[in-house]
C-alpha positions in Angstrom: 115.7 126.6 127.5 113.4 129.1 126.3 109.6 127.4 127.0 107.3 126.1 124.0 109.5 126.5 121.1 110.0 122.4 122.1 107.5 119.7 120.8 105.8 117.2 123.1 107.8 114.0 123.9 104.9 111.4 124.2 104.6 107.7 124.6 104.2 106.5 121.2 103.2 103.4 119.4 105.7 101.7 116.8 104.0 98.6 114.5 106.1 96.2 112.9 104.4 95.0 109.6 105.0 91.4 111.7 102.6 92.2 114.6 104.6 93.2 117.2 103.9 97.2 118.9 106.4 98.7 120.8 105.7 101.4 123.1 108.5 104.4 123.4 109.3 107.7 123.3 108.1 110.0 120.5 106.7 113.2 118.4 104.6 111.3 116.7 101.6 109.4 118.2 102.0 106.5 116.0 105.5 105.2 114.4 104.8 102.3 111.9 108.1 100.6 110.0 108.6 97.8 108.2 111.1 96.2 109.9 112.0 95.5 113.5 114.2 93.8 116.2 111.5 91.1 116.2 111.7 89.7 112.4 115.4 91.2 111.1 117.5 88.5 110.0 120.9 90.1 112.0 119.1 89.6 115.3 116.7 86.5 114.5 119.9 84.4 112.6 116.5 83.4 110.0 116.9 84.5 106.3 113.6 85.3 104.4 114.0 83.3 101.7 114.1 84.9 98.6 113.7 83.3 95.0 117.8 84.0 93.7 117.9 80.6 91.9 115.8 82.3 89.8 117.7 85.0 88.9 120.5 83.4 88.4 119.0 81.0 85.9 117.8 84.2 84.1 120.8 85.8 84.2 123.0 83.0 82.8 120.6 82.4 79.9 120.5 85.7 79.1 124.4 86.0 79.1 125.0 82.5 77.5 127.3 80.7 80.7 127.1 76.8 81.1 127.3 75.9 84.6 130.0 73.7 85.3 
């Protein structure tokens, strides 16, 4: 490999919005992520509550669909 063309690859802190800090290696010093394996629904098995019922009711009212 050529000398002096590769970036430094050092330890970095990855910070998730849920508060988890992970030490990894990267060319950046700090990494900020929104979802990590500690809070992602696929890995935890928990779903975040979303107001889907309100959206469905609004859709039905808008298009005049009556509930069976």
